[in-house]
N, C-alpha and C positions, 0 to 999 in steps of 0.2 A: 836411710838408717831403719832397720827393722824395729818395730814397736810391739811390745807385749801388751795385750789388752785384757782387762778384766771383763766381767759381765754385769756389773752393777753401776747404775748411773741414773741421772735425772736431767731433763732439759725442758725449757719453756721458751716459746717464741710467740709473738703477737704482732698484729698489724691492722691496717685499714685498707679497704678497697671500696671506693664509692661510699655508699651509706652503710656498709657492713664493717663491723669490727670482728676479727677472728683471733683465736689463740689456740695454740697446740701445747699439750703437755705430753712428754714422752718419758717413759721410765723403763728400766731394764733390771732384771734379776737373773740369777743363775738358771741354766737349763741345759739338758743333755744335748738338745738340738736347737734349731731356730724355730721359735713360735712367735709370730707377729699377730697381735690382736689390735684391731682398729675400731674406734667408736666415732661414728659420724652423726650429726643431727639429721632429721628427716630430709630426704631429697639429695643428700650428698654421698650416698652409697656408690654413685657413679664414679667416684674418685678412688675406689678401693684398689683397683688393679694398679693404677699409677702409684698410689701410696705404697702398696706392698713391694713393688719393684724397687722403690727407693730404699726400703729396709734391707732387701736381699742384696743390694749392691754394696752395703756397708758392713753387714753383720753375718757371722757364720753360726754363732751359738748364742743362746740366751732367750729368756721369755720377755718379749718386748710389747708394751702397751702404749698406744698413742691415741689421745682423745682430742677431738676438735670441738670447740665451742664457738658459736656464732651469735652476734647481737647486731640488731639493725638500729641505726640512728635515723629517725624519721622526723618530719615536721620542718617547716621553713625556718623556724628559729634556730635549728641546729641543736636544740636542747634535749633531743631524744623524745619529744612529745609528739605522738601520732595524732595530729589534729584531725586528719581525715577519719580515723576510727572513732575519735571522740564525737565528731559531728554525726556519724552514723548511729552511735549509741544514743545520743540525745534525740535524734529523729525517731528512733525506735521507741524511746520512752514517752514521746510527746502524747500519743493517744491515751496512755494510762494516766498521765498527768491531767489531761483535759477531762477525763471521766472522774477525776478525783480519787482514783484508786491508789495513787502514790503521790508523794510530794515531789516537786520539781527537783531533780538531782543537781548538785553543785558541780562546777567544772572540776574541782579537785577530786570529787568522787568518780567522775567519768574518766579522768586522767589515770587514776589509780586502777580502775577497772580495765581500761585499755591496756595498761602496762601488764596487768596480771594475765590477760588473755594472750599476750605475746604477739610478736610480729616477726617471727624468725623463719618463716617459710621462704627458702631460697628460690630464686628463679631457676627454671629447669635448663636454661640455655645461656647462663651467664659465664661465658668463656673467660672474661677478665677475672671474675671472682674465683673460678676454678683454678686458674693459673696462679693467682696470688696465694691461695690456700696451699697448693702443692709446693710452691716456692717456700712457704712458711714451714711445711713439714720437712722439706729438704734441709733447711737451716736447723730445725730442731734435731734431726737425725745426725747432722754434723756435730752439733753441740753434745749430743748423747754419746757419740763415738769418742769425742774428746774426753768426756767424763770417764768413760770406760778405760781409756788409755791412761788417764791419771791413776786410776786404780791399778792398772797393769804395771806401772812403774813401781808402785809400792810393793806389789806382789813380787815383782822381779827381784827387788832387794831382799825380801824374805826368803825366796826360793834359792837365790844365790848363796845366802848364809847357810841354809840347810845343806846344800850340796857341799859347801866348804867343810861343814861339820862331818858329813859322811866321809869325805875324802880323808879328813884327819883321822877318823876312827879306823878306816881301812888301813891307813899307814901304821897306826898303833898295833892293829892286829897282825900286820906283817912283821913288826918288830918284836911281837910277843914271843917269849921263850917257848911257848907251847907249840908254835908253828915252825920253829927253827929245825933244820934237818937233824942236828945233833940230838935235840930233845926227842924228836920222832924216832930216831935210831935207838936211843936208849930205852924208850918205852917198848919198842918192838922187840928189842933183844930180851928184855925182861919177860915179855909175854911169850916169846918163843921158848924161853927156858921152862916156863910153866907147861907149855904144850908138849915139849920134848919129854919132860918128866912123866907125862901121861902116856908115853909110848904110842903116839898117834901114827896112823899110816901116813906114808909120804904124800899121797894125794890129798888127804884131809889137811895135812900140815900146809900144803901149798894154798889150799882154799882159805884157810884161816889167815895165812900171811897176806894174801891179796885183800881180804876183807879188812884187816887191820890197817893196811896201807891206805886204802880208800878212806877209812873212817878217821885216821889221824891227820892226814894231809888236807889242809883247807886252802892250799895255795890256789887251786882252781876257782874256788868261790871268791877269793880275794881278787883274782884277775878279772873275773866277770863283774865284780862290784866296781873295780876301777874303770872298766869299759863302760859301765852304766853311768858313772860320774862324767866321763867324757861326752857321752851321748846327751846327758841332761844339759850340760853346759852349751853344747852345740844347739840344742833345741831352743833353749832360752835366748841365746844370741840371735836366733833366726826370727824371733817374734811370732805373733799370732797369725793364723790359727794353729795352735799347738797343744791345746788343753788335753785332747784325747790321747795324743802320743805321750804326753807327760804322765797321764793317769796310768797308761799301760806300763810305762817305764817304772813307775813307783811300785807296781805289783811285782815287777822283776826284781827290783831292789829288795822288796820284802821277802821274796822267795829265797834269795841268796843269804839274807840275814838269818832266816829261820834255819837254813842248812848249816850255817856257821855255828849257830847255837847248839844244834843237835849233834854236831861232830865234836864239839869242844869237850875236853876232859880236864880243862884247866880253868880255875875260877876267874883269872884275869881275862882270859879270852871270852868266857861266858859273859862277863860284865860288859866287855866291849860290844858283844853281839846284842845285848839288851839295849844298850845306848843307841846302837845302830837302828834297831827296830823302833825305838821311840822317836828318833829324828826322822826316820822314813815315814812314820805315821803323821808327823807334823807336816812334812813335805806334801804328802798325798792330800791332806786336808786343805792346804792352800791351793793345790793344783785344781781342786774342784771349782775355784773361782776364775780360772783362766779360760779365755775364749779359745 
């Protein structure tokens, strides 16, 4: 089944590999094209190509940001205390303590200092960690795609409703007395009577008649609007990526609605045309969120 997708969403995944804890946060907002921005801790830029391919395999449009955070659990106690670094700091402080330049530091102070210095430099050849991190991003992008599809389902409901409204208004315009053949015929007869009273040349009269026929008859615009309605429904049923096509179609909708209003010499038809324009504007606004 084809699925319509939006472009807004958020996802988070996390995991553990050896003594490393990692987490990914991925978010997406609207965009005209696909823009993937990745943020890695130092030493992990080597994964950018693999990570970017994961995004391209799932998304066609949207501004996507994905950030990786790494923390290392060290120390034999498993409590996240880097005893090796604390020992090194104590040894470095010993000469200053012996000379009386500083007081002997407490273990708590050294532990806090070791934590503030961090210990997040990754190994340069840790294949297991690399694979785990990439698998985490793979899962994050899957979750992000699901979030965008959830938005797409809501968008689909709104867009279907707008198209139904457009179809209803087009039907009303078709039933409007202003576009019936007898009404057009009556108006043209009255106009011809005015023209004939002015003793116009036959060639000029033919030109005026042709111009009036084009201006009064909006059936061609209504036919095109109905065709656009059918195209919109087909595109929505086909699922994403379809945002650009829907945006172009909304412009075509608007063009026909403008022509309908400009040709109208009847207040009821003009009102229908204005309602059409308003609905089409709402449709186009929502289309900007579709992948």
